[in-house]
N, C-alpha and C positions, 0 to 999 in steps of 0.2 A: 594741592593747592588748588584752587579755584580761579575759574574765568569771569572774569565780571563782563557784565555787557558789552560795558564802551572795549574792551577789550577785544572781543569779538565784531564788534563794528570794526576795528582798528584793522585785524585778522581778514576780514572780509576785502577790506580796500585792496590790502596788500596780496591778498591773491588775482585780485583785478589787475594787480601792476607785473606782477613776474610770473603766474600760472599757480594753481593749488597746488602744485607736484614740489613748488620749491619754495612753500611758505611752513612753517610747523609750529602747531600751538598744544601738542599733546604733551602735557605734564611730564611723563614719564621720559620721555623724549630728551625736553630739554631740560632736566636735571644733568644731563650728563655735559653738557655744554657752561656749567657754572664759570664764571666771573667770582674770585676772589669771594666764592662762598653765597653768589647771589645768580641764581638761574635767570635767564630770560622767559620774559612772560610770551615771547616768540621770536621765534627764527626766520630770517628769508634769505635767501641766495638769487639775486640777481643775474640777469646775463648779460648786460650791457651795463654802459655807461649813463643813455637813457632812461634805463630801470632805475639808476641810482638817484639819476636825479629826479625821479617822481617818489620816489620815498623818499628821501630829506624833503622835498618839498610838501610833502604829508605831514611828515615829522615837525616840522616848523612848526603848519595850521594847527598842530594839537600837540605842541613842546613836547614830542616823545624823547625818550633818552636811547639815542642809538649808538650800539656798540661795535665797532669794524673788527671782526676778524678774520684771520688769516686761514694756517694749520694749528695755531693752537699751543704752539712750542713757545711762548712769551707774553702768556694772558697775568700771569702770578705777580705782577707791580701795577705800584699805584695804590691809592687807597678802594677799599672795598665800595663798590656802589652803591647806595641806597635803593636805586630798582634797576632791572634792565628791561627796558618797555620793549627793544629790539636787537636782536644778536645779528648785526648784517653780515655774511659771510661772501668773503669775494671765490670763491671756489669754483664759479662757472667762469670766471675771467680769464681764460687759458689761451689765448689766440693767441697765436704768432703773427704780430703785425709787422715786423720786416725780418730780413736777417741776411745779412749781406759778408759771408765768411772773405772775402777778398779786401774787403772796406774794415774789417774786425769790429763790427758794430751787429746789432742785436736789438730787436723791440718785441716785448710779449705780454702780455697780459698779468695782473696784479696776483691770479689766483694757480700763475705757473710755479709750481714747485722749483727750488733751488737742484737737485736732484735732477729734474728733469734737461733743465736749460744744461746743468755742465755737460748729461751726456750728450741734449741733441750739439752742442759744439766740439766737444771732443771728439764725435766724427769727423770733424774736417782739421783735427789737428788743432783745435783752438782752445781757450782756457778759461774760464768765468771767476775770476779771482775770487770773490765772496766767500767763506767756509761759514756760517753760522750752525750752532748745533741744530741739528734733526736736519739734515737736508734734505729726505723725504718727505717730509713733513713742511717743514719751514717755506711760506712762499715768497713771490717777489714783494709783493704789499707788504707784505707783517715785515720782511726783511728791510726795506727802508723807512716802515714807521717806525721799526724800535731801533737803529739803525748798528746794527747787530755789529760785530765785527769779531773777528777767527786770528789763526796763527800766523794768514799770509798777511795780515795787517803790515808787516814790516817789509816785504818784499813789492806789493802791489799797490799800497795807501789803502784808506777809509773807502766807503761806499761812493760818498763824495766826490770822490776823484776820478773815477768810472763810471759815475752814473752820467748820463749825458743830454738826459729828457726824461719829462716826469707826464702825466696827463689827472688830471685826478677832478672829483665834483668838491665844489666846498660845501661847508656846515649847509647854509643856508638854499643849496640847489642849484650853484652853476657848475658849468664846465672851465676847469682851465688847464692848459700847461705852461710847460720852463723848459724850454733847451729843445732840442729837436732829434733829429736820428744820427748825425752826424755828429764826428766829433770836436771840428773848427768850427761852434756854431754859441755865438756871443748875443745874437739878441734878446731883448727883454729881458725879467729881472730874474732871478738867478735861483728860480722856485724850488729846486731838487732841493739846494741846500738848506731851504724853508722848510721841508716835509722830511725831509730824511732825522729820522731821532723825534718826531713830534709826536709819536704817540696814537695816532690817530683823533686827535684833535682838534686840528684843523681843516681837516678833506678825508675823503677815500680814497687812496689811489688805487687807478683803474690800471694802467699799465707804464710802464719803462722801459729807456733804450741806455744802452749798454754799451762801453769800449770793452773788446774780447783784448785775449793777450795769446800770442804764440804759447801752444802747451812745450813746457818743459821738456827736453830730449829726454833727460834722466837729472834721477834728485837723488841725495845720500843725506842722514841725516847724522851728525857728528855729536855725540854725549860727552859732555866734562861733567865732571865728581868734582866736588867741593864740601871741604869742612862747616863752614858756615856760608851765610848770603853774603858777608862781609868780602871774601873773596872770590864770589861767583857775579858780586855786581862789579868785583874792582878788574873780576876777565872780561865782562859786558863793555866797560868802560875801555877796555885795549883792541876791544874786534870794532867797537864805534870809531875807533881813531886808527884803522886798519884800512887798507883798498879790500877788501872783503866785503860782498854784495849777498847780505843771505837771503831768499824767502822768508823764513821765519828765523826766528829769537827768542824763543822759550826758556823764563826760567818757573824752573820747578822747587816748593818746598818740600821736605821730607814725608810729609804724610801725606802728601798730593801724588806721591808715588801708586800707592794704591792704587789709584786711577787709570793707570797707564799698564800695559799689556803690556808684560816682560821686566815690568818695576816693580817695587812693594814699596807700602810702608814703613817708615822709620827707615830710611836709607839715608845716602849724603844729599846734597843740596842739588840740582841738577842743573847744566843748561843745554839745550839742547839749538842746535843751528843746521836747518837743514838751508841746501845749496842746492844750485842744478847748472847743469852744465854739460861739456865732453869730459871724457876721460879725462884729459891733461888740464882741465879748469878743477873737475873738483881731484886732482891730486896736488894742484896749488893750495886748495882749501884746506887738506891734509896737513900739509908740510907747512903752512902758515900758525895752523892753531897746534901741532906738534904733541910735544907732550902729554899738553892738554886733555888731550881726547883719552878715554878709556874706551868707548866703543863706537863701533859704527851700526847703523842701521838702512835697511837699505829693501825693496821693492815691498812685499804684502806687510810684511810686519812693522816697515816706515809708513804705512798707510793706514795701518790699525793703530800706532802711538797716533800720530796725528790726527785722526778721526776723533781718539780719546779726549785730546788735550781742547777740540773744540767743541767735544760733547762736554767737556767738565762740570757744568754746570747743571744738567740734566744728570749725569752720572753719581753726582753730589745726592741730587735727590731720590733718586731710589733707593741708595744703598744709606743714606741718615734722612728720613721725613723732616725733623725737626729740627731743619739748620737754616742759617744764616748767609745770604750768599752777597755779597755788596761787590760792586764795579768800582773801579779810582779811578781816576786820570788824573795825570802828576808830570811834573817838569822831572827828567831824568836825574837831575842832579838829588832828587829828595825820594828818589825809590827805598833807598837802603834805610832812611829814617824812618820811612813809613811801615816798610816791612817789620821794624823795631816795634813802633807804635802798636801795629794790627797782633803781631805775636803778645805783650805786653797785656794790653787788652785781654784779647784769649784768654792768657794766662790769671788774672787776675777775676775773671769773672763766670769759669770753671766748663771754659769751651776747647776744644780741639781745635787746629787751625791749619787751615790746609792752600796753599797759593799757588797758580798759575797765572804769570804775567808775559804780556808781549814788553820785555822789558825794554829793547831798542825803542821804542816810542811811548813809553811811561802810560802804561793801559795796566792795571792788577785784578786779576777776579782771586778774592778773598773767600774763601768758603768757613765757616764754624760751626762743629754743631757739639752739642751740650754732654762732657764726661762723663762715664759709668763711676765716676770711684763713687765710694758707699758715702763715705763721710761730706759730702760736698754740698752744699745748699740748693733748692731748683736754681736753675740759671733765671736771669731777668732780661731778655731783648734787648727790651726797652734800655734800659742802662746801659746796655752795653754797644748797642746803637749812638748811644746820644756819648758814652767813650771815646770810640771809632774816631767821631765826628770833632772832639772839643781838640786835638791835636793837630791837624790836618795843615800843611802846608797852605796857605795865603794862597796861591796857585791854582791848588788841586781840587778835584770835586768827587764827593760819594755818593753812590744811587743805590739803594737795598731794591735790588731784583726779586730776593724771595726773604720770606720768615713765615714762623707758622700763623696761621690764620685769625687767631686772636692777637698775636702783636702788630699783627698790620694795619687794626682800629688805631691804633696807639703809635705807630710808626710813620713817618711822612717821607713819602721814599728819596726826597730829593735834599729835605732839610728840613729846618724852621722857616724858611723864606725864600724862596729865589731871588740872587740877586740881579735879576734882569727884570723884575716880576712886572714891574711898569708896563715893561716892553711889549712881554709875553702875553697882558690881557691885552692890547692894543691889538697883536697882531690876530690872536683870538677873536674880539670883539671886528676887524676887518671881515674875516672869514666865516663866524662861525658865530653871527651877531647874537642871535637866541641860545648858544650852548645846548646845543642839540648833541656833539658829540662828546662821548665819553663825559658828560659831566660829572664835576665834583672829584672824579677820578686822579686829575693829577695836576690838576691848578683851581683850590677851594676859593 
């Protein structure tokens, strides 16, 4: 890779903004930060919102393409960028802006990792409910930008339920904020919901505030086994009608068992329910679940299983690099039909199918990787994604989170056309009128 005089001039300007030690233009180093096969032409790590304002205003002046980045755990989604002029890392935004254990609130910089935040509040007997993949790397800014949810979605809601404030810089270099530092704050526009899941296309999140929860006294996971997904989903329906209020309710397909410690592939369908409370409360769970429970998991084993369920997407990527990973959100009534459809499409296209799902809230993660049968023709990822989308329920959505790089160039992350494209473009124009942030990656 060569560095043009123009890029050299831009790098000098960026060094003046952030300091020479926080700007990288070495081609070898930049290759380590590829986004879907594209290496940035330069990388910058600002230390404040003011520096981000200056960078984005400079980018607007020269029509540079900026890709915001946190812990680099979710950069495999979207269209491959034609060019990345500047990779903007939030790694230095690690200030604890406020922390009030008595009020159950905390505010931290976008570069603060989920693991650090969980450890900090855990010392005071509190709990941060987000459980994304790879929490040691995942940052608060990246967590919000991607809208990632994990097993705790069942018991605590999603990010939109406990993010109470956000600070950011718009694509055209203006500081903005929404919400505040306290739970009962309803002033202004609900910018948190707009930015959560926006994939870094509307602004660069600089910090956020959250509602915390008391840490559970103790937890236990109850495992139920079923011969088919039909039986598992029927038992889910029974649980949702019961007075039980689990923290997690996870469906695990037979092939997905290989990713959970203490389980294995080709076993039964599993339903894992995690409960919290006193001995009396846990005893009630055990009595209510009755003979459906085949085993109980607690202590370190429970933590390991929970971590594996949250890390499912990355565990699949490690063991099956040429895999297709899709996320589906759908009405509860459509879970069983969608599972049938996923299995049929996988079988007919030569894939092995594995699925983990937050089936109490209608969210599934499905992984498909090529089978190794000698008599099978080469798999076609594009046709497979088309097949998956062909019979989705009307109120369902499917996002392609990962697939082999060559397939990314032919597969839209969200589908042929977003159903609300006009509104999406209007919001984009209001906050990033020159299309500086993640240009062409999520909205062509």
